[in-house]
N, C-alpha and C positions, 0 to 999 in steps of 0.2 A: 604383502601388502596386493589389494585390491588393481583391477585395471583402472577403476575409477579412483581410487587414492593415488594412481601414478602420475595416470590424469592430469588430476587437482593438482600434484604438488610439481607436476611440469609445467600449467599454466601459472600458478604459482611463482615461481622460480624465472617464466618468462616476464612475467608482469612487474616481480621486483628488475629483471635488467631494462628495462624503459626509460625510464631515465638517464642512464648512462650512457645511454645513443642518441649520435647527433645528430642535429637535424632533420640531413639527408636520408640515414635508416628512418628514421621516426616519422619521413613522407613516402619510402616504400611500405613501408608498413600500414599509414594510413592508405592509401591508393590500392592498396591487396584487400583491408576488412571494407572499406566504404564504395570503393567499386570507380573513384575516383579520386583527381590529384587533392589533395589540402587545399585549401586556402595560402595565399603567401604569408601574409600578413597575422599568421597565429603564431604566437610564441611555444618553442618546444615545451617546457614545462607543462601546459594547457596539450599541446597536441600530446607529451605523452598517454596524459591522463583519460582524453578520449580514447586513444586505442588501446589502452585496460579498460575502459570500458566494454569499448565493443568488445575485444575478446572472450569479457565477459559475455555478454551474449549472445557470440556464437558460441559457447561453448554450454550455457546453460540457459538459454532461450532469453529474449528478453520481456519487455512493458507488458502486459495485455494490452487488447485495444482497448477496453472500456476504461485501462489506464492512462492509455494516450488521448481517450478522447474527455475525460475528466480534466486533464493534463492542460490539455487546450481551453477549453471552456473554463478553466481557475485564470488561463494568463488573458484571455478577451477579456474576463472580468475587470482584472488588474488595468487592462489598459483600458477600458472606459471608465474606470473608479468605481463599480460598484460592487462595493464590501460583499454584500450580499450574496453576488452570483460567486466571488469567493469560498463564503462558509458555508455554501449551501450542500447540506447532506441529506439525510433524514430527518424532514421536520415534520414534527408533531403540531396540529393546530389549537390555540390555545383554548381553552375549557375542557380538551379532552381527557376520560378522566382514564386512567391506565389501572385496571385490575388483577391482583396480582396473589394467590393462595398459597401462601407459606406455613410449612409444621401446624398444619390447621390453627393458620388465621388467618384472615383476609389483609389486603391494603390495597385502601386503593388513593392513587395518585393522582391528581389534578397536573393539568398540563397548565404550564403559566405562560405570560411574555417574557419573560424574563425569568426562565428556572421552572424548577420542579417544587409543586408543598406534598407533604407529607405529615399529615399528624400533626396541621399547625406549622412546622418548620417549614424553610424555601429550601430548597438542595439546585447547586448549579447543574446538577447533572443528573440522570440513571443511576451511572456505576457508583456513583454519592450514597445515595437512595438504596442501593442495592444491597450495597455494605449497610450501611445503618438496616437495614431486615433482616443481614444474614451474618453479618461480624467479621465475613470472606470478601474477596476483592472479586468481580463478576462484571461483564460488559454488560451495562443496566438497559441496553435494546434488546441481549440475549437472554438478560432475565426477566425481563417484558416478555418476550415473544414476539415481539416485534422484527417484522418482515423487512429488508429492502427490496424495495422494485427492481427485478430483473433487471441488467444495465448489461447483457451478453456475457462469454463465455468467463470467469473470473480468476481460472485457472491461465499461469503466465503463458508462456507460449513454450515450452516445455524445453529439455533437453535437446538439444542441436549443436551437438560438438562437431564442430569442422576441423578436420584433421590439416587440411589449409594453415591454420593458426600455430599449428605447433609444431617449435621446432624451427622458426624460422632462419635462416643466418642472418648474425647482426650487420650488412653491408647497406592504431584506436577505438432530486425526487421526493418522493414522498412517500409514507407509510402507511402501514399496513397491519392495522391491530387486531388481532385472533382473539377470540373469545377461546378462554380455559377452562378443558374443566374441573367443576369444584372437586372433584375428587381424584385428581393428578395428582400423583404426590413428585416431587422433583424428586431425581436420585443422587443430588447433592445435598440432602436433608440430609 
């Protein structure tokens, strides 16, 4: 068994013991992990879950800055009653034509207000169109070569194992549509 497997198993065992800990033991863990005392109003079950999550963050890394920013945007949109802000991801303007060659056939997709059109049929997603064209599941944006706008480093914070947390005594945009070379063949074809 490798060291990482042992560390993973130890963390998993430690997290499994959290629900059995008392309020005071969980409060001690909370203070160690969060650097401040736990709010007095927290229930034991919630505290155990928060401590478990924070232990995993310390061991494996947390959410990326871009993900945290997006979650704040969604929370603000919900707070303001703005549904479009919640669902705003990569958006392609209606009327845009997406062209993709697949196995010597050129497919032209029209972006609609509510979905996409291919050969007279309307689809809800680009993934459904990609499946109709290829017969296999694809990420529709990847299939059509649509790049997401750069939003910072997509990689998570990385591994940040913190030995303090292990074995503690029991006393927390817009889209860009690139042109594709018509001679290019897809390797998945």
